[in-house]
C-alpha positions as CSV (number, residue, x, y, z in Angstrom):
1,X,0.0,0.0,0.0
2,X,1.4,3.4,-1.0
3,X,2.3,6.2,1.4
4,X,-0.1,8.5,-0.5
5,X,-3.0,6.1,0.1
6,X,-2.3,5.8,3.8
7,X,-2.1,9.6,4.0
8,X,-5.5,9.9,2.4
9,X,-6.9,7.3,4.9
10,X,-5.5,9.4,7.8
11,X,-7.1,12.6,6.4
12,X,-10.5,10.9,5.8
13,X,-10.4,9.5,9.4
14,X,-9.5,13.0,10.7
15,X,-12.4,14.6,8.8
16,X,-14.9,12.0,9.9
17,X,-13.9,12.3,13.6
18,X,-14.0,16.1,13.5
19,X,-17.1,18.1,14.4
20,X,-17.5,19.3,10.8
21,X,-20.3,17.5,8.9
22,X,-18.7,16.9,5.6
23,X,-20.7,15.8,2.5
24,X,-18.8,14.2,-0.4
25,X,-17.9,17.4,-2.2
26,X,-16.6,19.0,1.1
27,X,-14.7,15.9,2.0
28,X,-12.9,15.9,-1.3
29,X,-12.1,19.6,-1.0
30,X,-10.7,18.9,2.5
31,X,-8.4,16.3,1.0
32,X,-7.3,18.5,-1.8
33,X,-6.5,21.3,0.6
34,X,-4.2,19.1,2.6
35,X,-2.5,17.1,-0.1
36,X,0.1,18.1,-2.6
37,X,-1.7,16.5,-5.5
38,X,-5.4,16.8,-6.3
39,X,-7.5,13.6,-5.9
40,X,-10.3,12.6,-8.2
41,X,-13.9,11.7,-7.2
42,X,-13.2,8.2,-8.2
43,X,-10.1,8.0,-5.9
44,X,-12.0,9.3,-2.9
45,X,-14.9,6.9,-3.5
46,X,-12.5,4.0,-3.8
47,X,-10.7,5.0,-0.6
48,X,-14.0,5.1,1.3
49,X,-15.0,1.7,-0.1
50,X,-11.6,0.3,0.9
51,X,-11.9,1.6,4.4
52,X,-15.4,0.0,4.7
53,X,-14.1,-3.3,3.4
54,X,-11.2,-3.5,5.9
55,X,-8.4,-3.0,3.4
56,X,-6.4,-1.0,5.9
57,X,-5.3,-2.8,9.1
58,X,-8.1,-5.4,8.7
59,X,-10.5,-2.8,10.2
60,X,-13.9,-2.5,8.6
61,X,-14.7,1.2,9.1
62,X,-18.4,1.7,9.9
63,X,-18.7,4.7,7.6
64,X,-22.1,6.2,6.8
65,X,-23.2,9.4,5.2
66,X,-26.5,11.3,5.5
67,X,-27.7,14.9,5.2
68,X,-27.9,15.4,8.9
69,X,-24.5,14.1,10.1
70,X,-22.5,14.0,6.8
71,X,-19.8,11.4,6.8
72,X,-19.6,9.7,10.2
73,X,-18.8,6.5,12.0
74,X,-21.8,4.6,13.2
75,X,-19.7,3.3,16.1
76,X,-18.6,6.2,18.2
77,X,-15.8,4.2,19.7
78,X,-14.3,3.2,16.4
79,X,-10.7,4.2,15.8
80,X,-8.9,3.6,12.5
81,X,-5.4,4.2,13.9
82,X,-5.8,3.4,17.6
83,X,-5.8,0.1,19.5
84,X,-3.5,-2.9,19.2
85,X,-1.6,-3.7,16.1
86,X,-3.3,-6.4,13.9
87,X,-1.3,-9.4,12.7
88,X,-1.2,-7.7,9.3
89,X,0.3,-4.6,10.9
90,X,2.9,-6.6,12.7
91,X,3.8,-8.4,9.5
92,X,4.3,-5.1,7.7
93,X,6.4,-3.7,10.6
94,X,8.6,-6.7,10.6
95,X,9.2,-6.4,6.8
96,X,10.2,-2.8,7.2
97,X,12.6,-3.6,10.1
98,X,14.2,-6.4,8.1
99,X,14.6,-4.1,5.1
100,X,16.1,-1.2,7.2
101,X,18.5,-3.5,9.0
102,X,20.3,-4.1,5.7
103,X,21.2,-0.4,5.6
104,X,22.8,-0.3,9.1
105,X,26.3,-0.5,7.7
106,X,26.0,2.8,5.8
107,X,27.0,6.1,7.3
108,X,23.7,7.8,6.1
109,X,21.7,5.4,8.4
110,X,23.9,5.5,11.5
111,X,21.5,7.8,13.3
112,X,18.7,5.3,13.2
113,X,20.8,2.2,13.9
114,X,19.8,2.1,17.6
115,X,16.1,2.6,16.7
116,X,16.3,-0.4,14.3
117,X,17.8,-2.6,17.0
118,X,15.2,-1.5,19.6
119,X,12.3,-2.2,17.2
120,X,13.9,-5.5,16.2
121,X,13.9,-6.6,19.9
122,X,10.3,-5.4,20.4
123,X,8.9,-7.2,17.4
124,X,11.1,-10.3,17.7
125,X,12.9,-9.8,14.4
126,X,16.2,-11.5,13.9
127,X,18.6,-8.9,12.3
128,X,20.3,-10.0,9.2
129,X,23.7,-11.5,10.0
130,X,26.7,-10.2,8.1
131,X,27.4,-13.5,6.5
132,X,23.9,-13.9,5.2
133,X,23.4,-13.0,1.6
134,X,22.3,-9.4,1.1
135,X,18.8,-9.0,-0.4
136,X,18.9,-5.3,-1.0
137,X,21.8,-3.4,-2.6
138,X,22.3,0.2,-2.0
139,X,24.7,2.2,-4.1
140,X,26.5,4.1,-1.4
141,X,28.2,7.4,-2.2
142,X,30.6,9.1,0.2
143,X,28.3,12.0,0.9
144,X,30.4,14.5,2.9
145,X,28.6,16.9,5.1
146,X,25.6,14.6,5.6
147,X,26.2,14.8,9.3
148,X,25.1,18.5,9.2
149,X,21.6,17.6,8.1
150,X,20.1,17.1,11.6
151,X,21.5,20.3,13.0
152,X,20.5,22.3,9.9
153,X,17.0,20.8,10.0
154,X,16.7,22.1,13.6
155,X,17.7,25.6,12.5
156,X,15.1,25.4,9.7
157,X,12.4,24.4,12.1
158,X,13.3,27.3,14.4
159,X,13.4,29.7,11.5
160,X,16.9,30.6,12.6
161,X,20.0,32.1,11.1
162,X,23.5,30.6,10.9
163,X,27.1,31.9,10.5
164,X,28.8,29.4,8.2
165,X,32.4,28.9,7.0
166,X,32.4,27.9,3.4
167,X,35.2,26.6,1.2
168,X,34.9,27.0,-2.6
169,X,36.2,24.4,-5.1
170,X,39.2,26.6,-5.6
171,X,40.1,26.4,-1.9
172,X,39.0,29.9,-1.0
173,X,37.3,30.2,2.4
174,X,34.8,32.8,3.6
175,X,32.2,33.5,6.2
176,X,28.6,34.2,5.5
177,X,25.5,35.0,7.6
178,X,22.7,33.0,6.1
179,X,19.0,32.5,6.7
180,X,18.4,28.9,5.6
181,X,15.2,28.3,3.6
182,X,15.4,24.6,2.7
183,X,17.6,21.5,2.2
184,X,17.5,19.7,-1.1
185,X,19.1,16.5,-2.2
186,X,20.0,16.1,-5.9
187,X,22.3,13.7,-7.7
188,X,23.8,12.2,-4.5
189,X,24.6,15.6,-3.0
190,X,22.8,17.7,-0.3
191,X,22.4,21.4,-0.7
192,X,21.5,24.2,1.7
193,X,19.5,27.0,0.0
194,X,19.3,30.3,1.9
195,X,19.4,34.1,1.8
196,X,22.6,35.9,2.6
197,X,22.6,38.9,4.9
198,X,25.1,40.8,2.7
199,X,23.1,41.0,-0.5
200,X,19.7,39.5,0.3
201,X,20.0,37.1,-2.5
202,X,19.4,33.3,-2.7
203,X,22.6,31.2,-2.5
204,X,23.2,27.5,-2.8
205,X,25.7,25.8,-0.5
206,X,26.7,22.2,-1.1
207,X,26.9,20.6,2.4
208,X,30.3,19.0,1.6
209,X,31.7,22.6,1.2
210,X,30.4,23.8,4.5
211,X,33.4,23.5,7.0
212,X,31.3,24.5,10.0
213,X,28.4,26.6,11.2
214,X,26.8,28.0,14.3
215,X,23.3,29.2,15.0
216,X,23.1,33.0,15.7
217,X,20.6,34.9,17.8
218,X,19.7,37.0,14.8
219,X,16.7,37.0,12.5
220,X,16.5,37.9,8.8
221,X,13.2,39.0,7.2
222,X,12.0,37.2,4.1
223,X,12.3,39.7,1.2
224,X,9.3,40.2,-1.0
225,X,10.9,38.6,-4.0
226,X,11.1,35.3,-2.2
227,X,7.7,34.8,-0.7
228,X,7.8,31.0,-1.1
229,X,11.2,29.4,-1.8
230,X,9.8,25.9,-1.7
231,X,7.4,26.8,-4.5
232,X,10.4,28.0,-6.6
233,X,12.3,24.8,-6.1
234,X,9.3,22.7,-6.9
235,X,9.8,24.0,-10.5
236,X,13.5,23.3,-10.6
237,X,15.5,20.4,-11.8
238,X,18.5,20.4,-9.5
239,X,19.3,23.5,-7.4
240,X,20.2,26.3,-9.9
241,X,17.7,29.2,-10.5
242,X,19.3,32.0,-12.5
243,X,18.4,35.5,-11.3
244,X,15.5,37.3,-13.1
245,X,14.3,34.1,-14.9
246,X,10.9,32.4,-14.9
247,X,9.8,28.8,-15.4
248,X,9.2,27.8,-19.0
249,X,7.3,25.1,-20.7
250,X,9.7,22.5,-22.0
251,X,8.5,20.1,-24.7
252,X,10.5,16.9,-25.2
253,X,10.0,14.1,-27.7
254,X,11.2,10.6,-26.8
255,X,11.7,7.9,-29.5
256,X,11.4,4.1,-29.4
257,X,11.4,2.2,-26.1
258,X,12.7,5.2,-24.1
259,X,9.2,6.5,-23.9
260,X,8.3,3.6,-21.5
261,X,11.0,4.7,-19.1
262,X,9.8,8.3,-19.2
263,X,6.2,7.2,-18.5
264,X,7.2,5.1,-15.5
265,X,9.9,7.4,-14.1
266,X,9.1,11.0,-14.7
267,X,11.7,13.6,-15.4
268,X,10.0,16.1,-13.1
269,X,6.8,16.3,-11.1
270,X,5.3,18.8,-13.5
271,X,5.6,16.3,-16.4
272,X,2.4,16.0,-18.6
273,X,1.9,13.7,-21.6
274,X,1.1,15.7,-24.7
275,X,1.1,12.9,-27.2
276,X,1.7,9.2,-26.9
277,X,2.0,7.0,-30.1
278,X,3.7,3.7,-30.9
279,X,6.8,5.5,-32.2
280,X,7.3,8.4,-29.9
281,X,6.1,10.2,-26.8
282,X,5.9,14.0,-26.3
283,X,5.8,15.4,-22.7
284,X,5.8,18.9,-21.3
285,X,7.6,20.1,-18.2
286,X,7.1,23.4,-16.4
287,X,10.6,24.2,-15.0
288,X,13.5,26.7,-14.9
289,X,16.1,26.3,-17.6
290,X,19.5,25.4,-16.1
291,X,22.5,23.2,-16.5
292,X,21.0,20.4,-14.4
293,X,18.0,20.2,-16.8
294,X,20.4,20.0,-19.8
295,X,22.3,17.2,-18.1
296,X,19.1,15.3,-17.5
297,X,18.1,15.6,-21.1
298,X,21.6,14.6,-22.3
299,X,21.2,11.3,-20.3
300,X,18.8,10.2,-23.0
301,X,21.3,10.7,-25.9
302,X,19.8,10.3,-29.4
303,X,16.5,9.0,-28.0
304,X,15.3,12.6,-27.1
305,X,14.6,15.7,-29.0
306,X,14.0,19.2,-27.5
307,X,11.0,20.7,-29.3
308,X,10.6,23.8,-27.1
309,X,11.8,26.4,-26.1
310,X,14.1,27.2,-29.0
311,X,17.1,28.5,-26.8
312,X,17.1,25.1,-25.0
313,X,16.9,23.2,-28.3
314,X,19.9,25.2,-29.6
315,X,21.9,24.7,-26.5
316,X,21.4,20.9,-26.5
317,X,22.1,20.8,-30.2
318,X,25.4,22.7,-29.6
319,X,26.4,20.3,-26.9
320,X,25.9,17.3,-29.2
321,X,27.9,19.0,-32.0
322,X,30.7,19.7,-29.5
323,X,30.6,16.0,-28.4
324,X,30.8,14.8,-32.0
325,X,33.9,16.8,-32.6
326,X,35.6,15.1,-29.6
327,X,35.3,11.8,-31.6
328,X,36.5,13.1,-34.9
């Protein structure tokens, strides 16, 4: 069962147990206001049916709807998420613990190693022995700076400000007073995105380049040009947004079997299918133009063609021409 479906179940349960008397239209609006992606009428109806039929946690939710009470539980003591874990729940938890235990050897998971061991003891799960054949393979990358994430996340939650010491690729070091907006992972690297006190501009700091930082008793105001930084980066492949630019519609045409990969693994969350035939697929993205987008397109080699916008098409064309000259 997907995380998105469980989240919808949680919200439906929350709505039903609230004092608001939701009809179907209002319940769907409630879900759409709380979720990142809109849900269709069909999806909401299927979720309600699944809850009634005990698909989640083997609990058959006694859901009814009428004009007087809206959606409600006929059993006032019913709790979808409360009570003891069912055998199905325990089985799911054990599967998750077994899976996570295979990641304990990696630095990125060191912070939850103790939690995994405690859960294993509580649910009587035998942790995978080192000599036992590995069932899950994880392409570990030496991500420097990953140890900063927990402390930076704390600063973000407190809407704080940090004084950081940063080293450029050329070896130059400098201090900066930064108001962090968000952390973003891309291409096996973590980045801190924040506004600098000196010029009130957005800056991107790879965590592996941050030597150290300390939180300061100082607050920076959000400038009007950056009302919602998260919204900006939702339309960004990678972490680069050039100053005074806007997102653009990017149309890409994929040939042959590549279209199946693009349909099952989207290039970006804004991806929309424009045309789908036996021979090719045309999709549209709404993103900022940057080097990361170009690199993503180049991954598909001769199987992709940029249709729009023209500047991006010419840029990709120029990169292919330059690559051909390398082999002449």
